[in-house]
KEMI-250078 format. One record per atom (N, C-alpha, C, O): residue in one letter; x, z, y. Coordinates in steps of 0.001 Angstrom, whole numbers, padded with zeros to 6 digits, always signed. Layout:
<bavos>
AXZY ...
</bavos>
This chain:
<bavos>
X+017965+008040-024397 X+018227+007678-022996 X+018795+006265-022924 X+019757+005937-023619 X+018201+005447-022090 X+018634+004062-021952 X+019600+003913-020783 X+019477+004592-019764 X+020571+003004-020954 X+021471+002674-019855 X+021151+001307-019261 X+021812+000868-018320 X+020136+000632-019808 X+019737-000675-019286 X+018980-000502-017975 X+018329+000524-017776 X+019052-001481-017077 X+018267-001396-015830 X+016780-001281-016125 X+016283-001870-017084 X+016091-000540-015318 X+014635-000456-015449 X+014002-001786-015034 X+014549-002529-014220 X+012843-002061-015613 X+012114-003281-015298 X+011074-003014-014218 X+010505-001926-014144 X+010836-004014-013387 X+009841-003942-012314 X+008806-005033-012557 X+009135-006219-012529 X+007564-004640-012795 X+006474-005590-012983 X+005341-005221-012036 X+005071-004041-011810 X+004685-006220-011490 X+003711-005989-010414 X+002371-006638-010749 X+002296-007812-011111 X+001317-005835-010616 X-000057-006326-010731 X-000657-006376-009327 X-000503-005435-008548 X-001338-007474-009007 X-001961-007612-007682 X-003459-007837-007838 X-003895-008790-008483 X-004230-006949-007240 X-005677-007146-007152 X-005949-008107-006003 X-005491-007854-004889 X-006673-009194-006227 X-006835-010227-005196 X-007752-009793-004050 X-008448-008781-004133 X-007730-010579-002996 X-008667-010406-001887 X-010098-010403-002418 X-010441-011162-003324 X-010930-009531-001833 X-012334-009461-002256 X-013196-009058-001077 X-012705-008431-000138 X-014474-009406-001108 X-015382-008988-000030 X-015730-007511-000143 X-015644-006915-001217 X-016119-006941+000972 X-016635-005568+000982 X-017655-005452+002103 X-017797-006366+002914 X-018358-004341+002148 X-019399-004143+003159 X-018770-003596+004439 X-018250-002480+004460 X-018823-004388+005494 X-018255-003995+006793 X-019405-003619+007720 X-020302-004433+007945 X-019398-002402+008262 X-020592-001926+008970 X-020763-002459+010389 X-021851-002357+010955 X-019712-003023+010969 X-019780-003454+012365 X-019931-004969+012471 X-019845-005689+011476 X-020155-005427+013680 X-020344-006861+013898 X-019032-007595+013687 X-017969-007137+014108 X-019123-008734+013031 X-017959-009577+012805 X-017875-010657+013878 X-018889-011080+014433 X-016663-011090+014159 X-016472-012193+015088 X-016882-013510+014415 X-017015-013582+013194 X-017073-014523+015216 X-017408-015837+014686 X-016279-016301+013770 X-015118-016352+014177 X-016627-016635+012540 X-015627-017090+011585 X-014919-015992+010828 X-014161-016272+009900 X-015150-014746+011206 X-014493-013622+010534 X-015278-013244+009283 X-016507-013177+009319 X-014583-012997+008184 X-015191-012548+006948 X-014639-011172+006580 X-013445-010909+006729 X-015520-010305+006102 X-015115-008951+005718 X-014526-008983+004310 X-015253-009011+003318 X-013214-008980+004245 X-012520-008983+002955 X-011488-007872+002921 X-010930-007487+003948 X-011241-007361+001715 X-010204-006340+001522 X-008924-007029+001087 X-008952-007973+000298 X-007817-006558+001600 X-006530-007211+001371 X-006108-007151-000097 X-006461-006202-000797 X-005363-008142-000570 X-004775-008048-001903 X-003824-006858-001964 X-003067-006613-001025 X-003865-006118-003072 X-003143-004850-003166 X-002389-004775-004483 X-002846-005296-005500 X-001225-004121-004461 X-000370-004115-005640 X-000259-002738-006284 X-000322-001702-005621 X-000091-002772-007598 X+000287-001603-008385 X+001497-002014-009208 X+001512-003103-009784 X+002509-001164-009272 X+003784-001536-009880 X+004083-000681-011098 X+003901+000536-011076 X+004543-001324-012156 X+005021-000636-013355 X+006548-000634-013330 X+007183-001688-013321 X+007119+000558-013320 X+008567+000736-013450 X+008797+001267-014856 X+008317+002349-015194 X+009531+000512-015685 X+009607+000902-017088 X+010977+000675-017695 X+011756-000175-017263 X+011234+001486-018730 X+012389+001308-019591 X+011922+000824-020947 X+010817+000294-021065 X+012748+000998-021981 X+012386+000499-023314 X+011136+001154-023906 X+010390+000509-024644 X+010903+002437-023584 X+009803+003140-024255 X+008765+003720-023323 X+007634+003959-023747 X+009111+003958-022060 X+008160+004622-021164 X+008183+004003-019786 X+009105+003272-019426 X+007135+004314-019013 X+007052+003772-017674 X+006198+004645-016778 X+005474+005524-017245 X+006294+004388-015477 X+005438+005031-014493 X+004753+003939-013674 X+005284+002841-013507 X+003580+004261-013177 X+002845+003354-012306 X+002925+003857-010871 X+002846+005060-010621 X+003080+002938-009940 X+003079+003264-008518 X+001806+002703-007906 X+001616+001489-007832 X+000948+003594-007473 X-000338+003347-006818 X-001437+002957-007805 X-001256+002125-008693 X-002592+003607-007599 X-003740+003466-008496 X-004830+002572-007916 X-005830+002291-008577 X-004631+002126-006674 X-005600+001295-005956 X-006939+002003-005790 X-006967+003231-005707 X-008046+001272-005740 X-009260+001831-005142 X-010438+001979-006093 X-010936+003088-006287 X-010889+000883-006686 X-012180+000861-007371 X-012023+001065-008878 X-010918+001048-009420 X-013176+001258-009536 X-013187+001337-010999 X-012563+000074-011589 X-011735+000145-012497 X-012967-001076-011064 X-012457-002337-011584 X-010956-002462-011382 X-010244-002926-012272 X-010470-002047-010210 X-009021-002035-009981 X-008308-001243-011065 X-007348-001723-011666 X-008788-000018-011311 X-008136+000863-012279 X-008206+000287-013693 X-007227+000349-014436 X-009348-000269-014064 X-009486-000840-015401 X-008530-002012-015596 X-007941-002165-016666 X-008377-002834-014570 X-007485-003981-014696 X-006027-003551-014734 X-005233-004113-015488 X-005669-002559-013925 X-004300-002032-013984 X-004009-001483-015369 X-002944-001739-015930 X-004951-000727-015925 X-004749-000121-017242 X-004568-001176-018320 X-003657-001075-019141 X-005429-002191-018324 X-005315-003241-019335 X-003985-003973-019221 X-003344-004286-020224 X-003586-004237-017995 X-002303-004906-017747 X-001135-004027-018190 X-000236-004505-018882 X-001133-002750-017802 X-000032-001851-018148 X+000073-001640-019656 X+001178-001552-020192 X-001056-001559-020338 X-001037-001355-021785 X-000414-002539-022515 X+000096-002381-023624 X-000447-003709-021914 X+000119-004888-022564 X+001632-004797-022716 X+002220-005537-023503 X+002267-003895-021969 X+003717-003723-022063 X+004116-002766-023194 X+005293-002657-023537 X+003132-002084-023762 X+003363-001182-024904 X+004395-000106-024572 X+005314+000150-025349 X+004227+000514-023412 X+005087+001620-023000 X+004238+002879-022813 X+003059+002784-022471 X+004808+004017-023029 X+004117+005277-022747 X+004108+005508-021233 X+005169+005621-020619 X+002930+005577-020637 X+002821+005823-019198 X+002856+007333-018970 X+001957+008055-019402 X+003895+007799-018293 X+004094+009242-018112 X+003559+009766-016789 X+003361+010972-016642 X+003318+008877-015815 X+002817+009345-014528 X+002359+008207-013651 X+002782+007062-013805 X+001479+008552-012720 X+001024+007619-011689 X+001389+008239-010347 X+000939+009339-010027 X+002191+007551-009574 X+002735+008085-008322 X+002141+007313-007148 X+002035+006088-007191 X+001759+008036-006107 X+001048+007451-004970 X+001990+007360-003769 X+002660+008333-003425 X+002037+006189-003133 X+002971+005977-002027 X+002535+006618-000720 X+003368+007114+000038 X+001209+006613-000447 X+000717+007155+000819 X-000762+007487+000666 X-001383+007160-000346 X-001318+008142+001685 X-002626+008744+001532 X-003826+007881+001794 X-004951+008364+001665 X-003648+006616+002158 X-004812+005740+002322 X-005544+005604+000996 X-004928+005379-000046 X-006856+005740+001044 X-007651+005838-000179 X-007590+004595-001059 X-007805+004685-002268 X-007301+003432-000469 X-007243+002220-001297 X-006006+002188-002202 X-005814+001244-002969 X-005175+003223-002105 X-004014+003310-002989 X-004104+004459-003985 X-003249+004579-004863 X-005130+005311-003864 X-005175+006441-004804 X-006558+006768-005361 X-006640+007495-006350 X-007649+006268-004777 X-008971+006655-005281 X-009212+006183-006720 X-010061+006742-007415 X-008494+005187-007159 X-008605+004739-008543 X-007944+005670-009544 X-007992+005415-010747 X-007325+006749-009068 X-006560+007632-009949 X-007413+008252-011046 X-006979+008315-012196 X-008619+008711-010716 X-009467+009352-011720 X-009719+008419-012892 X-009571+008815-014048 X-010096+007190-012599 X-010383+006216-013640 X-009113+005836-014407 X-009137+005702-015630 X-008021+005668-013688 X-006778+005237-014314 X-006242+006289-015281 X-005779+005952-016371 X-006301+007550-014890 X-005826+008614-015777 X-006695+008724-017024 X-006220+009180-018064 X-007951+008317-016938 X-008793+008281-018121 X-008270+007327-019176 X-008484+007532-020371 X-007588+006289-018734 X-006983+005330-019665 X-005664+005844-020239 X-005238+005414-021311 X-005024+006762-019523 X-003717+007283-019940 X-003772+008815-019931 X-003228+009446-019026 X-004421+009411-020925 X-004658+010868-020906 X-003387+011705-020933 X-003429+012880-020568 X-002254+011138-021353 X-001009+011898-021358 X-000309+011874-020001 X+000632+012634-019774 X-000759+011013-019107 X-000124+010884-017795 X-000768+011835-016786 X-001857+012362-017015 X-000085+012040-015684 X-000600+012832-014574 X-000321+012095-013278 X+000589+011268-013199 X-001115+012405-012263 X-000935+011782-010964 X-000108+012669-010051 X-000255+013891-010053 X+000766+012043-009269 X+001668+012799-008402 X+001762+012141-007023 X+001567+010934-006873 X+002065+012970-006027 X+002332+012470-004680 X+003145+013508-003928 X+003050+014705-004201 X+003937+013044-002987 X+004680+013947-002110 X+003702+014792-001298 X+002551+014393-001118 X+004138+015950-000805 X+003220+016830-000069 X+002519+016151+001106 X+001327+016368+001323 X+003247+015330+001865 X+002635+014680+003025 X+001608+013632+002603 X+000622+013400+003302 X+001847+013006+001460 X+000886+012033+000935 X-000374+012746+000461 X-001490+012311+000743 X-000186+013831-000251 X-001324+014608-000726 X-002145+015142+000436 X-003373+015179+000359 X-001482+015559+001516 X-002195+016068+002679 X-003119+015030+003278 X-004268+015333+003601 X-002635+013815+003428 X-003482+012761+003977 X-004595+012389+003002 X-005729+012154+003419 X-004283+012333+001714 X-005302+011998+000727 X-006427+013027+000738 X-007602+012670+000658 X-006069+014296+000837 X-007082+015353+000882 X-007945+015220+002127 X-009158+015424+002075 X-007319+014879+003243 X-008079+014671+004482 X-009064+013509+004310 X-010214+013601+004740 X-008619+012427+003688 X-009513+011279+003502 X-010680+011616+002585 X-011800+011154+002804 X-010421+012416+001563 X-011509+012810+000659 X-012567+013610+001405 X-013763+013394+001207 X-012138+014533+002262 X-013090+015327+003052 X-013800+014453+004077 X-014999+014607+004309 X-013060+013537+004689 X-013634+012631+005681 X-014750+011793+005070 X-015780+011562+005703 X-014542+011341+003845 X-015557+010523+003191 X-016813+011325+002860 X-017914+010774+002828 X-016651+012619+002614 X-017818+013450+002312 X-018817+013447+003457 X-020027+013444+003234 X-018307+013447+004680 X-019187+013533+005849 X-019559+012167+006414 X-020651+012000+006956 X-018669+011193+006293 X-018912+009891+006922 X-019309+008797+005936 X-019864+007772+006330 X-019022+009017+004644 X-019237+007983+003619 X-018442+006720+003947 X-018863+005608+003628 X-017301+006907+004583 X-016497+005755+005012 X-016191+004818+003853 X-016412+003611+003954 X-015687+005364+002760 X-015294+004519+001632 X-016477+004184+000734 X-016627+003039+000308 X-017305+005157+000448 X-018405+004918-000489 X-019449+003963+000078 X-020135+003285-000686 X-019583+003895+001398 X-020518+002932+001981 X-019962+001514+001949 X-020725+000548+001925 X-018658+001385+001948 X-018027+000066+001918 X-017900-000482+000496 X-017862-001694+000286 X-017836+000428-000473 X-017703+000038-001877 X-018725+000805-002717 X-018341+001582-003592 X-020019+000601-002466 X-021045+001395-003146 X-021027+001178-004665 X-020968+000046-005145 X-021079+002292-005407 X-021107+002233-006855 X-019787+001902-007514 X-019723+001760-008735 X-018732+001776-006726 X-017434+001366-007270 X-016379+002466-007230 X-015242+002257-007653 X-016760+003642-006719 X-015786+004716-006514 X-016248+005988-007207 X-017449+006173-007403 X-015328+006868-007583 X-015731+008124-008228 X-016452+009037-007246 X-016085+009115-006074 X-017478+009727-007732 X-018183+010683-006884 X-017283+011856-006520 X-017334+012365-005400 X-016467+012279-007465 X-015514+013366-007231 X-014118+012841-007473 X-013722+012669-008626 X-013358+012579-006420 X-012012+012035-006611 X-011101+013021-007342 X-011257+014236-007219 X-010160+012486-008097 X-009085+013279-008681 X-007895+013187-007746 X-007377+012099-007493 X-007460+014331-007230 X-006324+014347-006324 X-005022+014353-007119 X-004953+014976-008179 X-004005+013682-006634 X-002703+013786-007286 X-002132+015192-007144 X-002468+015917-006207 X-001279+015567-008070 X-000574+016839-007979 X+000587+016693-006995 X+001123+015599-006816 X+000968+017789-006366 X+002066+017726-005413 X+003382+017556-006161 X+003630+018233-007159 X+004211+016661-005679 X+005516+016386-006262 X+006583+016913-005311 X+006764+016382-004215 X+007281+017947-005729 X+008307+018566-004894 X+009718+018155-005282 X+010691+018603-004674 X+009828+017296-006301 X+011130+016804-006742 X+011212+015322-006415 X+010336+014555-006815 X+012236+014912-005703 X+012342+013518-005278 X+013058+012634-006291 X+013296+011457-006022 X+013404+013183-007446 X+014063+012402-008483 X+013183+012348-009726 X+012827+013385-010286 X+012834+011148-010152 X+011973+010925-011315 X+012807+010217-012374 X+013558+009297-012053 X+012686+010628-013618 X+013409+009984-014705 X+012451+009127-015531 X+011383+009579-015944 X+012857+007895-015759 X+012115+006972-016619 X+013083+006492-017689 X+014017+005744-017399 X+012863+006916-018911 X+013809+006610-019998 X+015239+006960-019600 X+016177+006226-019910 X+015393+008072-018921 X+016708+008554-018534 X+017289+007927-017292 X+018345+008356-016827 X+016635+006926-016741 X+017106+006277-015520 X+016378+006863-014306 X+015209+007241-014388 X+017083+006930-013195 X+016568+007595-012009 X+015716+006653-011157 X+016071+005496-010932 X+014590+007177-010695 X+013794+006569-009628 X+013713+007601-008516 X+013311+008739-008757 X+014087+007224-007311 X+014126+008160-006189 X+012941+007963-005264 X+012671+006849-004813 X+012235+009045-004985 X+011204+009031-003955 X+011879+009301-002614 X+012662+010242-002484 X+011572+008477-001624 X+012172+008617-000293 X+011064+008786+000737 X+010115+008004+000775 X+011192+009812+001570 X+010191+010129+002585 X+010539+009366+003866 X+011332+009852+004673 X+009965+008191+004060 X+010321+007394+005237 X+009482+007751+006458 X+009921+007549+007590 X+008273+008283+006240 X+007429+008670+007370 X+006392+007632+007719 X+005375+007517+007034 X+006630+006871+008777 X+005602+005975+009285 X+005575+004649+008544 X+006596+003972+008427 X+004407+004285+008047 X+004112+002929+007599 X+002870+002522+008360 X+002791+002756+009566 X+001877+001907+007684 X+000628+001666+008400 X-000161+002960+008560 X-001215+002987+009195 X+000372+004038+007969 X-000108+005391+008205 X+001102+006317+008146 X+002091+006002+007484 X+001032+007453+008830 X+002111+008416+008762 X+002202+009058+007383 X+001270+008963+006584 X+003323+009709+007109 X+003497+010381+005840 X+003630+009433+004669 X+003145+009722+003575 X+004286+008297+004890 X+004452+007304+003827 X+005748+007534+003068 X+006732+008024+003623 X+005734+007174+001790 X+006922+007268+000952 X+007181+005930+000270 X+006296+005080+000174 X+008414+005763-000200 X+008787+004592-000978 X+009514+005062-002229 X+009944+006212-002313 X+009648+004156-003206 X+010308+004493-004462 X+011463+003530-004688 X+011269+002320-004803 X+012672+004090-004751 X+013881+003301-004923 X+014297+003347-006391 X+014396+004418-006989 X+014537+002166-006959 X+014964+002057-008357 X+016382+001488-008349 X+016553+000269-008380 X+017405+002353-008308 X+018786+001855-008151 X+019222+000900-009251 X+019911-000081-008969 X+018840+001158-010489 X+019317+000316-011592 X+018776-001101-011509 X+019370-002026-012063 X+017657-001281-010824 X+017047-002603-010679 X+017251-003196-009291 X+016769-004294-009011 X+017964-002480-008414 X+018103-002909-007013 X+016743-003219-006408 X+016549-004251-005766 X+015803-002299-006626 X+014415-002534-006217 X+013885-001374-005391 X+014295-000226-005563 X+012963-001700-004491 X+012224-000687-003737 X+010744-001038-003794 X+010350-002163-003488 X+009931-000066-004189 X+008479-000215-004167 X+008001+000478-002898 X+008132+001694-002760 X+007444-000303-001972 X+007343+000132-000578 X+005968+000612-000134 X+005837+001088+000993 X+004934+000509-000971 X+003622+000839-000448 X+003341+000012+000786 X+003695-001166+000837 X+002707+000614+001786 X+002343-000138+002991 X+003363+000003+004109 X+003023-000099+005288 X+004612+000237+003735 X+005697+000187+004717 X+006115-001262+004934 X+006468-001651+006047 X+006075-002060+003869 X+006389-003489+003942 X+005181-004282+003439 X+004533-003884+002471 X+004882-005394+004093 X+003838-006328+003672 X+004500-007654+003274 X+005612-007958+003706 X+003809-008424+002457 X+004369-009686+001971 X+003301-010777+002050 X+002407-010845+001206 X+003406-011627+003071 X+002497-012766+003275 X+001046-012327+003470 X+000122-013090+003187 X+000847-011111+003949 X-000480-010571+004248 X-000411-009948+005638 X+000579-009299+005976 X-001448-010137+006442 X-001462-009562+007785 X-001371-008040+007726 X-002000-007401+006883 X-000583-007474+008630 X-000297-006046+008626 X-001348-005281+009423 X-001813-005743+010465 X-001713-004113+008921 X-002801-003321+009502 X-002283-002374+010572 X-001434-001523+010308 X-002807-002532+011792 X-002410-001686+012914 X-003543-000775+013391 X-003531-000325+014537 X-004509-000505+012532 X-005647+000309+012948 X-005199+001680+013446 X-005749+002192+014422 X-004213+002276+012793 X-003742+003606+013178 X-002379+003586+013861 X-001852+004639+014222 X-001808+002410+014041 X-000431+002320+014531 X-000381+001790+015957 X-000453+000582+016183 X-000258+002703+016919 X-000070+002290+018313 X+001381+001856+018516 X+002145+001790+017553 X+001765+001561+019756 X+003105+001021+019992 X+004196+001979+019534 X+005168+001548+018914 X+004056+003270+019826 X+005075+004236+019412 X+005179+004316+017897 X+006274+004409+017343 X+004046+004279+017241 X+004069+004331+015771 X+004617+003042+015183 X+005246+003062+014124 X+004388+001931+015852 X+004971+000679+015360 X+006494+000719+015451 X+007182+000192+014577 X+007018+001336+016495 X+008466+001486+016584 X+008992+002386+015463 X+010036+002108+014873 X+008268+003452+015180 X+008654+004322+014068 X+008547+003585+012743 X+009362+003788+011843 X+007549+002735+012627 X+007357+001929+011419 X+008539+000987+011213 X+009034+000841+010095 X+008986+000352+012283 X+010163-000516+012199 X+011370+000274+011709 X+012159-000231+010911 X+011519+001508+012181 X+012618+002360+011714 X+012477+002688+010237 X+013478+002774+009525 X+011247+002871+009768 X+011032+003106+008333 X+011469+001896+007518 X+012047+002036+006440 X+011188+000713+008041 X+011603-000501+007338 X+013122-000616+007348 X+013704-001144+006400 X+013774-000130+008407 X+015236-000071+008418 X+015756+000755+007240 X+016787+000431+006650 X+015033+001821+006907 X+015438+002661+005774 X+015349+001888+004457 X+016161+002098+003556 X+014367+000999+004349 X+014280+000131+003173 X+015474-000821+003153 X+016131-000979+002124 X+015751-001453+004290 X+016851-002417+004370 X+018194-001766+004030 X+019060-002398+003426 X+018362-000500+004421 X+019633+000194+004173 X+019938+000357+002688 X+021092+000550+002305 X+018916+000279+001863 X+019110+000382+000415 X+019608-000930-000186 X+019988-000967-001357 X+019610-002010+000602 X+020083-003337+000183 X+019428-003796-001123 X+020121-004192-002060 X+018103-003743-001185 X+017429-004130-002428 X+017399-005640-002629 X+017419-006414-001672 X+017351-006035-003890 X+017137-007434-004240 X+015671-007713-004550 X+015217-008856-004505 X+014932-006633-004869 X+013503-006726-005148 X+012780-005787-004191 X+013107-004602-004126 X+011804-006300-003448 X+011040-005496-002494 X+009561-005724-002780 X+009031-006806-002528 X+008903-004706-003302 X+007497-004820-003657 X+006648-004242-002524 X+006741-003055-002213 X+005837-005074-001924 X+004955-004659-000832 X+003638-004135-001382 X+003163-004594-002420 X+003052-003172-000682 X+001761-002637-001091 X+000640-003646-000969 X-000313-003621-001748 X+000750-004531+000004 X-000203-005638+000156 X+000596-006932+000132 X+001430-007179+001004 X+000332-007753-000875 X+001071-009005-001056 X+000146-010042-001670 X-000867-009702-002280 X+000496-011290-001506 X-000293-012370-002079 X-000194-012354-003601 X+000842-012004-004165 X-001279-012736-004250 X-001259-012882-005704 X-000227-013941-006085 X-000227-015044-005540 X+000646-013596-007021 X+001637-014551-007494 X+002883-014662-006635 X+003815-015376-007004 X+002927-013977-005499 X+004097-014051-004629 X+005279-013332-005257 X+005111-012317-005933 X+006479-013863-005030 X+007695-013175-005440 X+007885-011931-004573 X+007131-011701-003628 X+008886-011143-004902 X+009148-009886-004186 X+010549-009911-003570 X+011417-009128-003955 X+010758-010813-002616 X+012103-011004-002070 X+012415-010027-000939 X+011506-009491-000304 X+013706-009798-000690 X+014071-008895+000404 X+013771-009447+001793 X+013762-008688+002762 X+013526-010751+001912 X+013279-011287+003254 X+011955-010814+003847 X+011725-010982+005044 X+011076-010222+003023 X+009837-009680+003602 X+010118-008420+004422 X+009243-007957+005154 X+011325-007858+004309 X+011710-006720+005151 X+011776-007158+006608 X+011081-006603+007460 X+012610-008151+006894 X+012745-008639+008274 X+011454-009262+008771 X+011115-009141+009948 X+010727-009933+007874 X+009469-010568+008283 X+008449-009519+008728 X+007708-009740+009685 X+008411-008387+008041 X+007488-007318+008434 X+007866-006738+009786 X+006998-006478+010619 X+009144-006536+010003 X+009580-006023+011299 X+009255-006999+012421 X+008830-006584+013499 X+009448-008286+012179 X+009148-009271+013214 X+007662-009311+013524 X+007270-009464+014681 X+006848-009177+012510 X+005395-009155+012725 X+005016-008006+013658 X+004226-008183+014585 X+005583-006837+013406 X+005275-005672+014240 X+005740-005892+015683 X+005030-005546+016627 X+006922-006462+015846 X+007429-006720+017201 X+006557-007755+017914 X+006282-007624+019106 X+006132-008767+017193 X+005282-009801+017800 X+003937-009211+018221 X+003412-009546+019282 X+003389-008343+017396 X+002108-007739+017744 X+002238-006947+019041 X+001371-007032+019910 X+003316-006179+019174 X+003518-005399+020396 X+003695-006317+021601 X+003126-006058+022661 X+004465-007373+021454 X+004666-008316+022553 X+003347-008937+023001 X+003051-008981+024195 X+002567-009409+022056 X+001304-010059+022386 X+000267-009065+022894 X-000558-009407+023741 X+000305-007836+022382 X-000645-006823+022836 X-000469-006538+024325 X-001444-006252+025021 X+000761-006613+024815 X+001030-006359+026236 X+000569-007522+027118 X+000343-007345+028315 X+000431-008705+026525 X+000051-009887+027293 X-001434-010223+027179 X-001970-010963+028003 X-002086-009689+026173 X-003460-010086+025872 X-004452-009089+026449 X-004314-007879+026269 X-005443-009610+027138 X-006456-008739+027711 X-007645-008512+026812 X-008395-007553+026997 X-007830-009397+025825 X-009013-009312+024978 X-008619-009304+023504 X-007512-009690+023129 X-009548-008858+022698 X-009356-008877+021252 X-009138-010308+020779 X-008238-010576+019983 X-009963-011223+021271 X-009894-012611+020830 X-008540-013238+021152 X-007988-013986+020345 X-008018-012936+022313 X-006731-013506+022717 X-005604-012969+021835 X-004723-013722+021421 X-005635-011679+021552 X-004599-011080+020720 X-004639-011665+019307 X-003596-011970+018729 X-005826-011819+018762 X-005951-012414+017427 X-005426-013851+017433 X-004687-014253+016534 X-005811-014615+018444 X-005388-016013+018508 X-003868-016122+018561 X-003278-016957+017875 X-003238-015281+019373 X-001772-015326+019479 X-001101-014991+018142 X-000131-015639+017749 X-001622-013979+017453 X-001029-013598+016167 X-001233-014695+015120 X-000349-014951+014303 X-002391-015334+015148 X-002635-016377+014165 X-001825-017628+014459 X-001452-018355+013538 X-001548-017888+015728 X-000708-019040+016064 X+000694-018873+015493 X+001322-019850+015084 X+001183-017642+015465 X+002547-017387+014996 X+002604-017010+013520 X+003592-017293+012843 X+001549-016373+013019 X+001566-015855+011646 X+000346-016313+010855 X-000138-015586+009987 X-000144-017489+011142 X-001358-017978+010507 X-001234-018262+009030 X-002240-018445+008344 X+000004-018302+008524 X+000190-018546+007092 X-000138-017322+006254 X-000318-017432+005041 X-000218-016159+006884 X-000486-014929+006133 X-001954-014843+005714 X-002838-015378+006384 X-002194-014167+004609 X-003547-013979+004096 X-004215-012779+004746 X-003577-011977+005428 X-005534-012679+004514 X-006347-011554+004944 X-006596-011600+006453 X-006116-010755+007208 X-007356-012610+006864 X-007595-012853+008289 X-008499-011804+008925 X-008604-011747+010151 X-009142-010988+008133 X-009958-009897+008663 X-009091-008840+009347 X-009511-008224+010327 X-007880-008634+008825 X-007021-007560+009341 X-006613-007752+010797 X-006664-006776+011546 X-006209-008949+011258 X-005865-009074+012679 X-007011-008687+013613 X-006779-008157+014700 X-008231-008950+013194 X-009368-008554+014018 X-009480-007030+014097 X-009692-006477+015176 X-009339-006356+012965 X-009398-004887+012970 X-008271-004317+013819 X-008493-003416+014628 X-007062-004841+013635 X-005911-004354+014392 X-006078-004587+015887 X-005775-003708+016695 X-006560-005773+016255 X-006719-006103+017678 X-007799-005242+018320 X-007628-004775+019446 X-008908-005025+017619 X-009964-004154+018175 X-009426-002749+018430 X-009709-002140+019461 X-008648-002244+017477 X-008099-000897+017640 X-007123-000835+018809 X-007119+000134+019569 X-006293-001872+018953 X-005289-001880+020018 X-005961-001956+021396 X-005580-001231+022316 X-006947-002825+021533 X-007644-002946+022821 X-008395-001662+023135 X-008433-001239+024290 X-008991-001036+022131 X-009706+000220+022349 X-008748+001322+022804 X-009123+002167+023617 X-007509+001322+022285 X-006543+002341+022699 X-006179+002198+024167 X-005815+003182+024810 X-006271+000995+024703 X-005913+000769+026112 X-007061+001062+027051 X-006862+001156+028262 X-008268+001208+026510 X-009452+001362+027353 X-009445+002720+028063 X-010367+003026+028818 
</bavos>
């Protein structure tokens, strides 16, 4: 059993194109946001947080994680969006001693997405040939305390992120929180499923992150090479508040996107504001 603080290391899959089935706006490109997978490790063993989406994602995470020469004991999923767990089947193939885990609410959403894809081909049509035909579902995790080389990692059920039923992982010894899609870092935030009431709940979830007073905050979507500072907590909350403010003033998708880009144009993944704005305007129709 180690008494040293656990280490936090982050792999980021960069922005990439994908097949978008609907019409794009002038200048809009269909790209998938940069996404993170985190290794929490001690001297001899570690766990991975989020398996990401494609075969290539999983292979790159595995090669990166193996470079640390630690025994990977588990892969834990933050929330049920498929771009954070569909890579699990491939990833576990690289680590046969590990198992995949998720909180009950995360598993529920993941199972729903797997069934949804069977009928709609939502994911497989966007990433043809890059996803498993039969997904491996994570096992249900009913214990909120995980031990890594004797040090505690706490799973916290915060609820609303960019999807309901989101969880985060608190690493007290490292003053770190791995946030999934509750916090974003220099990447536009996805509001496809988050109406105004859910955005308020999302802000409250971010308050739960802030209450832990972390020095390291790992976002589920972050720029390649970006640090993991705590200031992305307040920045994420401000982004959500700005979106709500502008949504009330904007009559069109184009106007809402323009307002968000004027204030947050430094963020990556310009496809996301268009998706979020279309969803918001459609909710008002």
